[in-house]
C-alpha positions in Angstrom: -15.7 -19.9 10.5 -12.5 -21.7 10.2 -9.8 -21.2 12.2 -7.8 -19.5 9.2 -10.9 -17.4 8.5 -11.1 -13.4 9.6 -13.2 -10.9 10.1 -12.8 -7.1 10.2 -16.1 -6.0 10.2 -17.0 -8.5 13.4 -13.3 -9.0 14.0 -12.7 -11.9 16.3 -10.0 -10.4 19.4 -8.1 -13.5 19.4 -7.5 -13.3 15.7 -7.4 -9.9 14.6 -6.3 -6.3 16.8 -7.4 -3.0 15.0 -4.3 -0.3 15.4 -6.1 2.5 16.4 -2.6 4.9 16.1 -2.0 3.8 11.8 -2.6 6.7 9.8 -4.8 4.3 8.0 -7.6 2.1 9.0 -5.3 -1.0 10.1 -5.5 -4.3 11.6 -3.3 -6.8 12.5 -3.6 -11.0 12.1 -2.9 -12.4 15.5 -2.7 -16.1 14.6 -1.9 -18.1 11.5 -3.1 -19.9 9.7 -4.8 -16.6 7.7 -6.9 -16.9 4.9 -7.7 -14.0 2.5 -11.0 -14.4 0.3 -13.4 -12.6 -1.2 -15.1 -12.2 1.4 -12.7 -10.0 3.5 -11.9 -8.3 0.3 -15.5 -7.4 0.3 -15.3 -6.5 4.2 -12.2 -3.7 3.2 -14.4 -2.4 0.4 -17.2 -2.0 3.0 -15.4 0.1 5.6 -13.9 1.9 2.5 -17.3 2.9 1.4 -18.5 3.6 5.2 -15.8 5.5 6.3 -15.8 8.2 3.2 -13.2 6.6 0.8 -10.6 5.8 3.4 -7.5 3.4 3.0 -7.2 -0.1 5.0 -4.7 -2.3 5.0 -5.1 -5.8 6.6 -1.8 -6.9 8.3 -0.8 -10.5 7.9 1.7 -10.3 10.4 0.6 -9.6 14.1 2.8 -6.6 15.1 4.6 -3.5 13.3 8.0 -5.2 15.0 7.3 -8.1 13.2 10.9 -9.3 11.1 8.7 -9.8 7.9 5.3 -7.6 6.8 3.0 -9.3 4.3 -0.4 -6.7 4.3 -3.5 -6.7 2.0 -3.7 -3.1 1.4 -6.5 -1.2 -0.1 -5.9 2.7 -1.7 -8.0 4.9 -2.9 -7.7 7.2 -6.2 -6.7 10.8 -6.2 -4.6 10.5 -3.2 -0.8 11.6 -3.4 1.4 9.0 -2.3 5.2 10.5 -2.9 8.0 8.7 -3.7 10.5 7.7 -1.4 13.0 4.9 -1.0 14.1 2.2 2.0 17.4 2.4 2.8 17.4 -1.6 3.7 14.2 -2.8 2.1 13.3 -3.7 -1.3 9.0 -4.5 -1.3 7.1 -6.5 -3.7 3.4 -5.5 -4.9 1.3 -8.1 -6.5 -2.2 -6.7 -7.5 -5.4 -8.1 -6.5 -8.2 -5.9 -8.0 -8.1 -2.7 -9.5 -5.0 -1.1 -11.7 -2.2 0.3 -9.9 0.6 2.4 -11.6 4.1 1.8 -10.2 7.4 4.4 -10.6 11.3 3.6 -10.5 12.9 7.0 -10.1 17.1 7.8 -10.4 18.0 9.7 -7.5 17.5 12.7 -9.4 13.6 12.5 -10.1 13.9 11.3 -13.4 11.2 8.3 -14.1 13.5 5.2 -15.1 10.5 2.4 -15.4 6.5 3.2 -15.3 4.5 0.3 -15.2 0.5 -0.1 -15.2 -0.2 -3.3 -12.8 -3.7 -5.0 -13.4 -5.0 -7.6 -11.6 -2.4 -10.8 -11.0 0.8 -8.6 -12.0 3.7 -8.4 -9.7 6.4 -5.5 -9.5 9.6 -5.8 -7.2 11.7 -2.7 -6.0 15.6 -3.3 -5.2 16.3 -2.1 -1.7 17.4 1.9 -1.7 15.6 2.6 -4.9 13.2 5.8 -4.7 9.4 4.5 -6.2 6.0 5.6 -5.6 2.5 4.1 -6.2 -0.7 6.1 -8.1 -4.0 4.1 -7.8 -5.3 4.3 -11.3 -8.6 2.5 -10.8 -11.1 4.3 -7.9 -9.8 1.7 -5.8 -7.2 -0.9 -6.0 -6.4 -3.8 -3.8 -2.8 -5.6 -3.7 -0.6 -7.6 -1.7 2.6 -5.7 -0.8 5.4 -8.2 1.2 8.7 -6.5 2.6 11.4 -6.7 5.8 10.6 -5.3 9.1 10.2 -3.8 11.2 8.4 -0.6 10.6 10.0 2.1 11.9 7.8 4.9 11.6 9.1 8.1 9.8 12.5 6.8 9.5 10.9 4.0 7.9 10.5 6.0 4.5 13.2 8.7 3.0 11.6 11.2 0.9 14.0 12.7 -1.7 14.5 16.2 -2.1 12.7 16.5 -5.7 9.3 15.3 -4.5 6.2 17.6 -4.2 5.1 18.7 -1.1 1.7 17.6 0.1 0.2 21.1 0.4 1.7 22.1 -2.5 -1.5 21.3 -4.6 0.0 22.5 -8.1 3.6 20.8 -7.4 1.5 17.6 -6.5 -0.9 18.0 -10.1 2.1 18.5 -12.3 3.8 15.4 -10.7 0.8 12.9 -11.2 -0.1 14.9 -14.5 3.9 13.9 -15.6 3.5 10.3 -13.7 0.1 9.5 -15.6 1.3 10.1 -18.8 4.9 7.8 -18.3 1.9 5.0 -17.8 0.0 6.0 -21.0 -2.9 7.5 -19.0 
């Protein structure tokens, strides 16, 4: 195996660390260079399937406190990702596989931009802009890049107008409205 090649199915502890405290299955790369290719993408899909359709994240940075975060993220369809913003961070999304809806909102919840990203497409969110993602294909894999460090619950600001995750009717209405704006 090359220096830059990693595996998350059989991780080398000198190259990859699994964060057992994360919300989704998450791995941190401990050394550089790091190569993300079709074999690693397949491993992400295999892990997601084996774990019942869970999300999987490979962080190319070494720890949540890193000053810059590059992540390859596998997200599953039919999960709710609430609108949010980051007071001091913009984000960039680059789709690797599948389709991802990205919405931008004004401060009152009006959708001001809606784009359906496919393989190769890139979308940039500005600092302080409310936004949300909606996986449109069964799974979507994308590269996300943004400043660190990760601040936990203080990292994202959820607006007052966002549907609460436990309010299934409000989530259904939001999802219907969002997919309509995406032309789906």
